[in-house]
Biopython code that builds the backbone (N, CA, C, O; Angstrom):
import numpy as np
from Bio.PDB.StructureBuilder import StructureBuilder

atoms = [
    (1, "MET", "N", (0.844, -1.177, 0.000)),
    (1, "MET", "CA", (0.000, 0.000, 0.000)),
    (1, "MET", "C", (0.887, 1.236, 0.000)),
    (1, "MET", "O", (1.857, 1.320, 0.753)),
    (2, "ASP", "N", (0.547, 2.181, -0.843)),
    (2, "ASP", "CA", (1.313, 3.422, -0.912)),
    (2, "ASP", "C", (0.993, 4.294, 0.287)),
    (2, "ASP", "O", (-0.139, 4.331, 0.770)),
    (3, "GLN", "N", (2.002, 4.988, 0.751)),
    (3, "GLN", "CA", (1.810, 5.898, 1.872)),
    (3, "GLN", "C", (2.213, 7.299, 1.445)),
    (3, "GLN", "O", (3.162, 7.494, 0.685)),
    (4, "ILE", "N", (1.472, 8.256, 1.949)),
    (4, "ILE", "CA", (1.768, 9.653, 1.666)),
    (4, "ILE", "C", (2.104, 10.321, 2.984)),
    (4, "ILE", "O", (1.374, 10.191, 3.966)),
    (5, "TYR", "N", (3.208, 11.030, 2.994)),
    (5, "TYR", "CA", (3.616, 11.750, 4.189)),
    (5, "TYR", "C", (3.472, 13.245, 3.936)),
    (5, "TYR", "O", (3.940, 13.765, 2.924)),
    (6, "LEU", "N", (2.837, 13.906, 4.844)),
    (6, "LEU", "CA", (2.654, 15.352, 4.732)),
    (6, "LEU", "C", (3.490, 16.031, 5.802)),
    (6, "LEU", "O", (3.486, 15.633, 6.967)),
    (7, "GLN", "N", (4.194, 17.047, 5.389)),
    (7, "GLN", "CA", (4.988, 17.796, 6.341)),
    (7, "GLN", "C", (4.616, 19.262, 6.250)),
    (7, "GLN", "O", (4.222, 19.761, 5.196)),
    (8, "ASN", "N", (4.748, 19.929, 7.363)),
    (8, "ASN", "CA", (4.512, 21.369, 7.445)),
    (8, "ASN", "C", (3.084, 21.772, 7.073)),
    (8, "ASN", "O", (2.872, 22.833, 6.486)),
    (9, "ILE", "N", (2.131, 20.951, 7.404)),
    (9, "ILE", "CA", (0.726, 21.300, 7.187)),
    (9, "ILE", "C", (-0.072, 20.754, 8.370)),
    (9, "ILE", "O", (0.100, 19.610, 8.791)),
    (10, "THR", "N", (-0.928, 21.590, 8.877)),
    (10, "THR", "CA", (-1.739, 21.151, 10.019)),
    (10, "THR", "C", (-2.941, 20.363, 9.513)),
    (10, "THR", "O", (-3.281, 20.392, 8.330)),
    (11, "LYS", "N", (-3.556, 19.677, 10.425)),
    (11, "LYS", "CA", (-4.759, 18.914, 10.090)),
    (11, "LYS", "C", (-5.843, 19.841, 9.546)),
    (11, "LYS", "O", (-6.499, 19.510, 8.558)),
    (12, "ASP", "N", (-6.036, 20.990, 10.177)),
    (12, "ASP", "CA", (-7.057, 21.944, 9.736)),
    (12, "ASP", "C", (-6.762, 22.482, 8.337)),
    (12, "ASP", "O", (-7.677, 22.665, 7.533)),
    (13, "GLU", "N", (-5.487, 22.734, 8.047)),
    (13, "GLU", "CA", (-5.120, 23.212, 6.714)),
    (13, "GLU", "C", (-5.398, 22.136, 5.657)),
    (13, "GLU", "O", (-5.868, 22.434, 4.559)),
    (14, "LEU", "N", (-5.102, 20.901, 6.003)),
    (14, "LEU", "CA", (-5.362, 19.797, 5.085)),
    (14, "LEU", "C", (-6.860, 19.655, 4.820)),
    (14, "LEU", "O", (-7.281, 19.496, 3.674)),
    (15, "VAL", "N", (-7.648, 19.712, 5.872)),
    (15, "VAL", "CA", (-9.104, 19.620, 5.728)),
    (15, "VAL", "C", (-9.621, 20.751, 4.844)),
    (15, "VAL", "O", (-10.472, 20.525, 3.984)),
    (16, "GLU", "N", (-9.121, 21.949, 5.046)),
    (16, "GLU", "CA", (-9.555, 23.098, 4.250)),
    (16, "GLU", "C", (-9.182, 22.918, 2.778)),
    (16, "GLU", "O", (-9.982, 23.236, 1.898)),
    (17, "GLU", "N", (-7.993, 22.420, 2.503)),
    (17, "GLU", "CA", (-7.569, 22.176, 1.121)),
    (17, "GLU", "C", (-8.454, 21.123, 0.452)),
    (17, "GLU", "O", (-8.810, 21.256, -0.719)),
    (18, "ILE", "N", (-8.799, 20.094, 1.190)),
    (18, "ILE", "CA", (-9.677, 19.052, 0.652)),
    (18, "ILE", "C", (-11.058, 19.630, 0.349)),
    (18, "ILE", "O", (-11.637, 19.341, -0.698)),
    (19, "LYS", "N", (-11.588, 20.444, 1.263)),
    (19, "LYS", "CA", (-12.897, 21.073, 1.049)),
    (19, "LYS", "C", (-12.889, 21.924, -0.217)),
    (19, "LYS", "O", (-13.814, 21.853, -1.026)),
    (20, "ILE", "N", (-11.852, 22.720, -0.380)),
    (20, "ILE", "CA", (-11.752, 23.596, -1.552)),
    (20, "ILE", "C", (-11.709, 22.765, -2.833)),
    (20, "ILE", "O", (-12.370, 23.099, -3.816)),
    (21, "SER", "N", (-10.938, 21.690, -2.819)),
    (21, "SER", "CA", (-10.838, 20.827, -3.999)),
    (21, "SER", "C", (-12.181, 20.191, -4.343)),
    (21, "SER", "O", (-12.549, 20.103, -5.514)),
    (22, "ILE", "N", (-12.901, 19.754, -3.333)),
    (22, "ILE", "CA", (-14.216, 19.144, -3.552)),
    (22, "ILE", "C", (-15.189, 20.164, -4.122)),
    (22, "ILE", "O", (-15.926, 19.857, -5.059)),
    (23, "ILE", "N", (-15.200, 21.364, -3.573)),
    (23, "ILE", "CA", (-16.099, 22.417, -4.053)),
    (23, "ILE", "C", (-15.814, 22.747, -5.514)),
    (23, "ILE", "O", (-16.742, 22.899, -6.308)),
    (24, "VAL", "N", (-14.542, 22.858, -5.870)),
    (24, "VAL", "CA", (-14.169, 23.163, -7.254)),
    (24, "VAL", "C", (-14.677, 22.066, -8.193)),
    (24, "VAL", "O", (-15.240, 22.367, -9.246)),
    (25, "GLU", "N", (-14.487, 20.818, -7.824)),
    (25, "GLU", "CA", (-14.929, 19.706, -8.670)),
    (25, "GLU", "C", (-16.446, 19.648, -8.772)),
    (25, "GLU", "O", (-16.978, 19.384, -9.851)),
    (26, "LEU", "N", (-17.151, 19.889, -7.678)),
    (26, "LEU", "CA", (-18.616, 19.892, -7.707)),
    (26, "LEU", "C", (-19.152, 21.004, -8.596)),
    (26, "LEU", "O", (-20.130, 20.806, -9.316)),
    (27, "LYS", "N", (-18.526, 22.163, -8.553)),
    (27, "LYS", "CA", (-18.950, 23.275, -9.417)),
    (27, "LYS", "C", (-18.773, 22.914, -10.888)),
    (27, "LYS", "O", (-19.604, 23.280, -11.719)),
    (28, "LYS", "N", (-17.705, 22.205, -11.213)),
    (28, "LYS", "CA", (-17.486, 21.767, -12.593)),
    (28, "LYS", "C", (-18.600, 20.819, -13.032)),
    (28, "LYS", "O", (-19.136, 20.944, -14.132)),
    (29, "ILE", "N", (-18.938, 19.878, -12.165)),
    (29, "ILE", "CA", (-19.986, 18.904, -12.482)),
    (29, "ILE", "C", (-21.327, 19.599, -12.655)),
    (29, "ILE", "O", (-22.060, 19.312, -13.601)),
    (30, "ILE", "N", (-21.651, 20.506, -11.750)),
    (30, "ILE", "CA", (-22.934, 21.211, -11.805)),
    (30, "ILE", "C", (-23.031, 22.054, -13.066)),
    (30, "ILE", "O", (-24.082, 22.084, -13.707)),
    (31, "SER", "N", (-21.961, 22.735, -13.432)),
    (31, "SER", "CA", (-22.010, 23.578, -14.633)),
    (31, "SER", "C", (-22.192, 22.730, -15.888)),
    (31, "SER", "O", (-22.831, 23.180, -16.839)),
    (32, "LYS", "N", (-21.651, 21.523, -15.915)),
    (32, "LYS", "CA", (-21.853, 20.627, -17.052)),
    (32, "LYS", "C", (-23.304, 20.170, -17.115)),
    (32, "LYS", "O", (-23.880, 20.093, -18.200)),
    (33, "GLU", "N", (-23.900, 19.866, -15.967)),
    (33, "GLU", "CA", (-25.278, 19.387, -15.912)),
    (33, "GLU", "C", (-26.271, 20.468, -16.313)),
    (33, "GLU", "O", (-27.324, 20.153, -16.868)),
    (34, "ASP", "N", (-25.962, 21.735, -16.047)),
    (34, "ASP", "CA", (-26.885, 22.820, -16.371)),
    (34, "ASP", "C", (-27.150, 22.909, -17.867)),
    (34, "ASP", "O", (-28.231, 23.331, -18.280)),
    (35, "GLY", "N", (-26.190, 22.522, -18.673)),
    (35, "GLY", "CA", (-26.354, 22.626, -20.108)),
    (35, "GLY", "C", (-27.120, 21.467, -20.726)),
    (35, "GLY", "O", (-27.442, 21.511, -21.913)),
    (36, "LYS", "N", (-27.415, 20.446, -19.959)),
    (36, "LYS", "CA", (-28.087, 19.274, -20.497)),
    (36, "LYS", "C", (-29.593, 19.423, -20.406)),
    (36, "LYS", "O", (-30.121, 20.071, -19.503)),
    (37, "ASP", "N", (-30.271, 18.807, -21.360)),
    (37, "ASP", "CA", (-31.725, 18.810, -21.368)),
    (37, "ASP", "C", (-32.184, 17.411, -20.961)),
    (37, "ASP", "O", (-32.005, 16.454, -21.714)),
    (38, "PHE", "N", (-32.761, 17.295, -19.798)),
    (38, "PHE", "CA", (-33.166, 16.005, -19.273)),
    (38, "PHE", "C", (-34.481, 15.560, -19.880)),
    (38, "PHE", "O", (-35.370, 16.375, -20.129)),
    (39, "LEU", "N", (-34.600, 14.259, -20.117)),
    (39, "LEU", "CA", (-35.846, 13.683, -20.593)),
    (39, "LEU", "C", (-36.600, 13.102, -19.408)),
    (39, "LEU", "O", (-36.027, 12.420, -18.558)),
    (40, "LEU", "N", (-37.888, 13.384, -19.369)),
    (40, "LEU", "CA", (-38.745, 12.878, -18.304)),
    (40, "LEU", "C", (-39.763, 11.919, -18.904)),
    (40, "LEU", "O", (-40.269, 12.146, -20.003)),
    (41, "SER", "N", (-40.058, 10.853, -18.184)),
    (41, "SER", "CA", (-41.096, 9.927, -18.632)),
    (41, "SER", "C", (-42.459, 10.592, -18.484)),
    (41, "SER", "O", (-42.568, 11.678, -17.915)),
    (42, "ARG", "N", (-43.481, 9.944, -18.991)),
    (42, "ARG", "CA", (-44.839, 10.484, -18.859)),
    (42, "ARG", "C", (-45.191, 10.650, -17.386)),
    (42, "ARG", "O", (-45.692, 11.695, -16.972)),
    (43, "ARG", "N", (-44.925, 9.606, -16.596)),
    (43, "ARG", "CA", (-45.253, 9.659, -15.163)),
    (43, "ARG", "C", (-44.488, 10.777, -14.457)),
    (43, "ARG", "O", (-45.073, 11.530, -13.678)),
    (44, "GLU", "N", (-43.186, 10.891, -14.721)),
    (44, "GLU", "CA", (-42.390, 11.957, -14.104)),
    (44, "GLU", "C", (-42.934, 13.330, -14.478)),
    (44, "GLU", "O", (-42.927, 14.258, -13.669)),
    (45, "THR", "N", (-43.407, 13.444, -15.724)),
    (45, "THR", "CA", (-43.932, 14.724, -16.200)),
    (45, "THR", "C", (-45.220, 15.086, -15.486)),
    (45, "THR", "O", (-45.358, 16.205, -14.992)),
    (46, "TRP", "N", (-46.171, 14.153, -15.422)),
    (46, "TRP", "CA", (-47.433, 14.513, -14.771)),
    (46, "TRP", "C", (-47.258, 14.696, -13.276)),
    (46, "TRP", "O", (-47.971, 15.497, -12.672)),
    (47, "GLU", "N", (-46.332, 13.980, -12.663)),
    (47, "GLU", "CA", (-46.066, 14.193, -11.233)),
    (47, "GLU", "C", (-45.410, 15.552, -10.996)),
    (47, "GLU", "O", (-45.732, 16.235, -10.024)),
    (48, "LEU", "N", (-44.500, 15.941, -11.872)),
    (48, "LEU", "CA", (-43.844, 17.241, -11.757)),
    (48, "LEU", "C", (-44.860, 18.375, -11.895)),
    (48, "LEU", "O", (-44.802, 19.364, -11.165)),
    (49, "LEU", "N", (-45.786, 18.219, -12.835)),
    (49, "LEU", "CA", (-46.792, 19.249, -13.085)),
    (49, "LEU", "C", (-47.987, 19.163, -12.130)),
    (49, "LEU", "O", (-48.845, 20.046, -12.111)),
    (50, "LYS", "N", (-48.029, 18.094, -11.347)),
    (50, "LYS", "CA", (-49.142, 17.864, -10.403)),
    (50, "LYS", "C", (-50.482, 17.824, -11.136)),
    (50, "LYS", "O", (-51.458, 18.459, -10.736)),
    (51, "ILE", "N", (-50.489, 17.051, -12.226)),
    (51, "ILE", "CA", (-51.708, 16.832, -12.994)),
    (51, "ILE", "C", (-51.908, 15.329, -13.121)),
    (51, "ILE", "O", (-51.031, 14.556, -12.736)),
    (52, "ASN", "N", (-53.055, 14.901, -13.659)),
    (52, "ASN", "CA", (-53.249, 13.466, -13.856)),
    (52, "ASN", "C", (-52.926, 13.085, -15.302)),
    (52, "ASN", "O", (-52.652, 13.943, -16.142)),
    (53, "GLU", "N", (-52.965, 11.798, -15.567)),
    (53, "GLU", "CA", (-52.561, 11.292, -16.877)),
    (53, "GLU", "C", (-53.464, 11.812, -17.997)),
    (53, "GLU", "O", (-52.980, 12.118, -19.087)),
    (54, "SER", "N", (-54.756, 11.912, -17.742)),
    (54, "SER", "CA", (-55.669, 12.383, -18.794)),
    (54, "SER", "C", (-55.398, 13.851, -19.143)),
    (54, "SER", "O", (-55.522, 14.244, -20.303)),
    (55, "THR", "N", (-55.031, 14.653, -18.152)),
    (55, "THR", "CA", (-54.683, 16.054, -18.422)),
    (55, "THR", "C", (-53.423, 16.120, -19.280)),
    (55, "THR", "O", (-53.341, 16.928, -20.205)),
    (56, "LEU", "N", (-52.453, 15.280, -18.976)),
    (56, "LEU", "CA", (-51.229, 15.228, -19.784)),
    (56, "LEU", "C", (-51.575, 14.876, -21.230)),
    (56, "LEU", "O", (-51.050, 15.487, -22.161)),
    (57, "ASN", "N", (-52.453, 13.897, -21.418)),
    (57, "ASN", "CA", (-52.866, 13.513, -22.777)),
    (57, "ASN", "C", (-53.535, 14.677, -23.502)),
    (57, "ASN", "O", (-53.265, 14.903, -24.681)),
    (58, "ARG", "N", (-54.401, 15.416, -22.814)),
    (58, "ARG", "CA", (-55.063, 16.579, -23.417)),
    (58, "ARG", "C", (-54.048, 17.641, -23.809)),
    (58, "ARG", "O", (-54.150, 18.238, -24.881)),
    (59, "TRP", "N", (-53.063, 17.880, -22.934)),
    (59, "TRP", "CA", (-52.052, 18.896, -23.213)),
    (59, "TRP", "C", (-51.219, 18.516, -24.433)),
    (59, "TRP", "O", (-50.822, 19.381, -25.213)),
    (60, "VAL", "N", (-50.955, 17.221, -24.594)),
    (60, "VAL", "CA", (-50.205, 16.765, -25.768)),
    (60, "VAL", "C", (-51.048, 16.972, -27.023)),
    (60, "VAL", "O", (-50.548, 17.479, -28.027)),
    (61, "LYS", "N", (-52.327, 16.584, -26.975)),
    (61, "LYS", "CA", (-53.205, 16.729, -28.144)),
    (61, "LYS", "C", (-53.414, 18.189, -28.525)),
    (61, "LYS", "O", (-53.535, 18.510, -29.707)),
    (62, "SER", "N", (-53.457, 19.074, -27.533)),
    (62, "SER", "CA", (-53.678, 20.496, -27.820)),
    (62, "SER", "C", (-52.390, 21.218, -28.231)),
    (62, "SER", "O", (-52.436, 22.366, -28.674)),
    (63, "GLY", "N", (-51.250, 20.551, -28.085)),
    (63, "GLY", "CA", (-49.983, 21.158, -28.468)),
    (63, "GLY", "C", (-49.291, 21.916, -27.345)),
    (63, "GLY", "O", (-48.249, 22.535, -27.559)),
    (64, "LYS", "N", (-49.864, 21.870, -26.157)),
    (64, "LYS", "CA", (-49.248, 22.561, -25.021)),
    (64, "LYS", "C", (-47.919, 21.907, -24.633)),
    (64, "LYS", "O", (-46.996, 22.590, -24.189)),
    (65, "LEU", "N", (-47.822, 20.589, -24.801)),
    (65, "LEU", "CA", (-46.583, 19.848, -24.554)),
    (65, "LEU", "C", (-46.215, 19.064, -25.807)),
    (65, "LEU", "O", (-47.084, 18.536, -26.501)),
    (66, "THR", "N", (-44.923, 18.995, -26.083)),
    (66, "THR", "CA", (-44.439, 18.253, -27.247)),
    (66, "THR", "C", (-43.789, 16.955, -26.786)),
    (66, "THR", "O", (-42.796, 16.984, -26.059)),
    (67, "PRO", "N", (-44.342, 15.814, -27.205)),
    (67, "PRO", "CA", (-43.724, 14.540, -26.829)),
    (67, "PRO", "C", (-42.526, 14.235, -27.725)),
    (67, "PRO", "O", (-42.477, 14.648, -28.884)),
    (68, "HIS", "N", (-41.574, 13.512, -27.174)),
    (68, "HIS", "CA", (-40.407, 13.055, -27.924)),
    (68, "HIS", "C", (-40.355, 11.544, -27.764)),
    (68, "HIS", "O", (-40.562, 11.019, -26.669)),
    (69, "TYR", "N", (-40.080, 10.854, -28.854)),
    (69, "TYR", "CA", (-40.148, 9.400, -28.852)),
    (69, "TYR", "C", (-38.761, 8.780, -28.957)),
    (69, "TYR", "O", (-37.933, 9.194, -29.769)),
    (70, "LEU", "N", (-38.531, 7.786, -28.120)),
    (70, "LEU", "CA", (-37.339, 6.938, -28.207)),
    (70, "LEU", "C", (-37.865, 5.514, -28.309)),
    (70, "LEU", "O", (-38.266, 4.911, -27.313)),
    (71, "GLY", "N", (-37.857, 4.993, -29.520)),
    (71, "GLY", "CA", (-38.504, 3.704, -29.746)),
    (71, "GLY", "C", (-40.000, 3.883, -29.549)),
    (71, "GLY", "O", (-40.612, 4.765, -30.152)),
    (72, "SER", "N", (-40.581, 3.054, -28.712)),
    (72, "SER", "CA", (-42.017, 3.170, -28.445)),
    (72, "SER", "C", (-42.307, 3.981, -27.184)),
    (72, "SER", "O", (-43.468, 4.169, -26.821)),
    (73, "LYS", "N", (-41.280, 4.454, -26.528)),
    (73, "LYS", "CA", (-41.441, 5.216, -25.278)),
    (73, "LYS", "C", (-41.611, 6.704, -25.562)),
    (73, "LYS", "O", (-41.025, 7.250, -26.496)),
    (74, "VAL", "N", (-42.428, 7.340, -24.732)),
    (74, "VAL", "CA", (-42.695, 8.771, -24.869)),
    (74, "VAL", "C", (-41.994, 9.515, -23.738)),
    (74, "VAL", "O", (-42.098, 9.128, -22.574)),
    (75, "TYR", "N", (-41.286, 10.574, -24.083)),
    (75, "TYR", "CA", (-40.592, 11.401, -23.101)),
    (75, "TYR", "C", (-40.889, 12.869, -23.375)),
    (75, "TYR", "O", (-41.355, 13.239, -24.452)),
    (76, "PHE", "N", (-40.609, 13.687, -22.378)),
    (76, "PHE", "CA", (-40.765, 15.130, -22.509)),
    (76, "PHE", "C", (-39.471, 15.787, -22.065)),
    (76, "PHE", "O", (-38.863, 15.374, -21.078)),
    (77, "LYS", "N", (-39.051, 16.812, -22.798)),
    (77, "LYS", "CA", (-37.839, 17.539, -22.417)),
    (77, "LYS", "C", (-38.156, 18.434, -21.232)),
    (77, "LYS", "O", (-39.152, 19.157, -21.234)),
    (78, "ARG", "N", (-37.314, 18.380, -20.237)),
    (78, "ARG", "CA", (-37.511, 19.170, -19.014)),
    (78, "ARG", "C", (-37.569, 20.661, -19.328)),
    (78, "ARG", "O", (-38.338, 21.402, -18.715)),
    (79, "SER", "N", (-36.762, 21.092, -20.277)),
    (79, "SER", "CA", (-36.707, 22.518, -20.615)),
    (79, "SER", "C", (-37.980, 23.006, -21.299)),
    (79, "SER", "O", (-38.234, 24.210, -21.337)),
    (80, "GLU", "N", (-38.781, 22.094, -21.839)),
    (80, "GLU", "CA", (-40.008, 22.471, -22.539)),
    (80, "GLU", "C", (-41.248, 22.415, -21.648)),
    (80, "GLU", "O", (-42.348, 22.729, -22.100)),
    (81, "ILE", "N", (-41.080, 22.022, -20.405)),
    (81, "ILE", "CA", (-42.226, 21.889, -19.500)),
    (81, "ILE", "C", (-42.458, 23.211, -18.785)),
    (81, "ILE", "O", (-41.567, 23.715, -18.101)),
    (82, "PRO", "N", (-43.655, 23.774, -18.941)),
    (82, "PRO", "CA", (-43.955, 25.050, -18.269)),
    (82, "PRO", "C", (-44.173, 24.837, -16.776)),
    (82, "PRO", "O", (-44.943, 23.968, -16.366)),
    (83, "LEU", "N", (-43.495, 25.629, -15.981)),
    (83, "LEU", "CA", (-43.685, 25.522, -14.523)),
    (83, "LEU", "C", (-44.213, 26.807, -13.961)),
    (83, "LEU", "O", (-44.435, 26.908, -12.755)),
]
sb = StructureBuilder()
sb.init_structure("model")
sb.init_model(0)
sb.init_chain("A")
sb.init_seg("    ")
for serial, (resi, resn, name, xyz) in enumerate(atoms, 1):
    if name == "N":
        sb.init_residue(resn, " ", resi, " ")
    sb.init_atom(name, np.array(xyz, "f"), 0.0, 1.0, " ", f" {name:<3s}", serial, name[0])
structure = sb.get_structure()
C-alpha cells in the first residue's frame, strides 16, 4: 500500500484544502449538468406538473406539450415543460 507523508501542514489546513478541492470539482460537475436537457417519462412529467394522466394527454393533443419518442417510449424535455 502506498503511503503519503505530509509535512509542514496542520490537520485543519489539510481539511480546508480538501474542502476547496471538492467544491471546485462539484462546481465543474454542476455547470456541465446545467447545459443538459433532461428527458422525463410520462409519469415523471405529470407528477412534476401535479396533474393526472388524462390532463397530460389533453395537453399533448392540444400542443401545449411536445412529446419526444425513443422507440415506443414517450418522453418530454424538461426545458419544454412550463412551470
